[in-house]
C-alpha positions in Angstrom: -24.2 -3.5 -10.8 -27.3 -3.1 -12.9 -27.0 -5.8 -15.4 -24.5 -8.5 -14.5 -24.6 -10.2 -17.9 -23.7 -6.8 -19.8 -20.8 -6.3 -17.2 -19.4 -10.0 -17.9 -20.0 -9.6 -21.6 -18.0 -6.3 -21.7 -15.2 -7.5 -19.6 -14.8 -10.8 -21.5 -14.9 -8.8 -24.8 -12.1 -6.4 -23.7 -9.9 -9.1 -22.4 -10.3 -11.1 -25.7 -9.4 -7.9 -27.8 -6.7 -6.8 -25.6 -4.7 -10.2 -25.9 -5.6 -10.4 -29.6 -7.8 -13.6 -29.3 -10.4 -14.9 -31.5 -13.7 -16.4 -30.3 -12.3 -19.9 -31.4 -9.2 -19.2 -29.5 -11.1 -18.5 -26.1 -13.3 -21.6 -26.8 -10.2 -23.7 -27.3 -8.5 -22.2 -24.2 -11.6 -22.8 -21.9 -13.6 -25.6 -23.2 -16.5 -23.5 -23.7 -18.2 -23.4 -27.2 -17.4 -20.6 -29.6 -21.3 -19.7 -29.8 -21.4 -19.5 -25.9 -18.6 -17.2 -25.9 -20.2 -15.1 -28.3 -23.3 -14.9 -26.4 -21.6 -14.0 -23.1 -19.7 -11.3 -24.8 -23.0 -9.9 -26.2 -24.8 -10.2 -22.8 -27.3 -12.5 -24.4 -26.5 -15.4 -22.0 -26.5 -15.6 -18.3 -23.6 -17.9 -17.8 -23.3 -20.3 -14.8 -20.5 -20.1 -12.1 -18.9 -23.3 -13.6 -18.9 -21.6 -17.2 -17.4 -18.7 -16.0 -14.7 -20.5 -14.0 -13.7 -22.3 -17.1 -13.4 -19.2 -19.0 -11.5 -17.5 -16.2 -8.9 -20.6 -15.8 -8.8 -20.9 -19.6 -7.6 -17.2 -19.8 -5.5 -17.4 -16.6 -7.3 -14.6 -14.9 -8.9 -13.9 -11.6 -12.8 -14.9 -11.5 -13.7 -11.5 -10.2 -12.2 -9.9 -13.4 -15.0 -11.1 -15.3 -17.9 -9.9 -12.9 -16.4 -6.7 -11.7 -17.7 -3.6 -13.1 -15.0 -1.5 -14.6 -14.5 2.2 -13.2 -15.5 4.9 -15.7 -12.3 6.7 -17.3 -13.6 9.9 -16.1 -15.5 10.3 -12.5 -16.7 13.7 -11.6 -17.3 14.2 -7.9 -19.7 17.0 -6.8 -19.2 18.7 -3.4 -22.9 19.1 -3.3 -23.3 15.4 -3.5 -20.9 14.3 -0.9 -22.5 14.0 2.8 -19.7 15.3 5.1 -18.5 14.3 8.4 -19.9 16.9 10.7 -19.1 17.8 14.3 -21.0 21.0 14.6 -19.8 21.5 18.3 -16.2 21.5 17.2 -16.9 23.4 14.0 -15.4 20.7 11.7 -16.6 19.2 8.4 -14.8 16.6 6.5 -15.7 16.0 2.8 -14.7 12.4 1.5 -14.1 13.1 -1.9 -12.5 9.7 -2.6 -12.7 7.4 0.1 -10.2 4.6 0.8 -10.3 1.7 -1.6 -8.7 -1.7 -1.0 -6.8 -1.6 -4.6 -5.7 2.1 -3.8 -3.6 3.1 -1.0 -4.9 6.5 -0.5 -8.0 8.6 0.5 -8.8 12.4 -0.3 -10.6 14.9 1.9 -11.6 18.5 1.9 -11.6 19.8 5.6 -13.2 22.7 6.7 -12.5 24.3 10.0 -14.7 27.3 11.5 -12.8 30.0 13.4 -11.1 28.9 16.7 -12.0 25.3 15.6 -9.4 22.5 15.7 -9.0 18.8 14.7 -7.0 16.2 16.4 -6.2 13.0 14.6 -4.7 9.7 16.0 -1.9 8.0 14.2 -2.8 6.3 11.0 -1.1 3.1 9.9 2.8 2.7 10.0 4.5 4.0 6.9 1.4 6.3 6.1 2.1 10.2 5.0 -0.3 12.9 5.0 -0.3 15.6 2.3 -1.8 19.0 3.3 -2.6 21.9 0.6 -4.3 25.0 2.2 -7.0 26.2 -0.1 -8.0 29.2 2.1 -7.1 30.7 5.4 -4.3 30.1 8.0 -4.0 26.8 10.0 -1.3 25.6 12.5 -0.4 21.8 12.4 1.2 20.1 15.3 3.2 16.9 14.6 4.6 15.4 17.7 6.3 18.4 19.3 6.8 20.5 16.2 4.3 23.2 15.0 4.0 24.3 11.3 2.1 27.4 10.0 0.6 27.1 6.6 -1.0 30.1 4.8 -3.3 30.1 1.8 -1.5 28.1 -1.0 1.2 26.4 1.1 1.6 22.6 1.3 3.2 20.0 3.7 3.9 16.5 3.5 4.5 14.5 7.0 4.6 11.0 8.3 1.0 10.5 9.8 2.0 7.3 12.1 2.0 9.7 14.9 -0.6 12.0 16.6 -1.3 15.2 14.6 -3.6 18.3 15.3 -4.8 21.1 13.0 -5.8 24.5 14.5 -7.6 27.3 12.7 -5.7 30.6 12.9 -8.1 32.9 11.0 -11.0 34.8 11.8 -13.0 33.0 9.0 -13.2 29.6 7.9 -10.4 27.7 6.6 -10.4 24.9 4.2 -7.7 22.4 3.0 -7.3 19.3 0.8 -6.0 16.3 2.7 -4.7 13.2 1.2 -3.6 10.3 3.2 -1.4 7.6 1.6 -1.1 4.5 3.4 2.1 3.1 1.7 2.6 -0.7 0.4 3.1 -2.2 3.9 -0.3 -3.9 3.7 -1.3 -2.4 7.0 -4.2 -0.4 5.8 -6.0 0.2 9.2 -7.5 3.7 9.4 -7.4 5.4 12.7 -11.1 6.9 13.3 -11.8 10.7 13.0 -12.1 12.6 16.2 -12.7 16.3 16.5 -11.9 18.7 19.5 -12.1 22.3 20.3 
């Protein structure tokens, strides 16, 4: 967060505009002067915690809504900018394109398996699901006692709360998109990644 005052000002101005409130009304609701509210919005003031609490309580919003930098409407992620999780001995690379965040219940990876490589995953949280789209190659996915073969362009959705296993069936590297959805149970424990040949 480069400039907290600017973040707070932008957040307050957006909240006020979205609710159709005037500076006078925010001042009335919060007990903070109109002049101070205006300075905060323009990023000209470094408000105290007490002042921010007054504004938050007056507007009936969480304190963090004023101080949290908003996510940009468009976010581009370059594969070349992502440090992968690599197990050279097992021939596995995992690129976390969109890692897990507390306010979202999923994470998105691209996984590469070298020829003859495989990857085993412990069970994820209960009620979790996994969505896999094979970008190129051929893989076998073993879930419990059942095995499924995917070719380029195929996809599979499955419960991810039991052990599962991926094996490259091709003589060249395979890549697949892996989305793990953790559901709404509140249990967001993520099983650690482990690789095996």
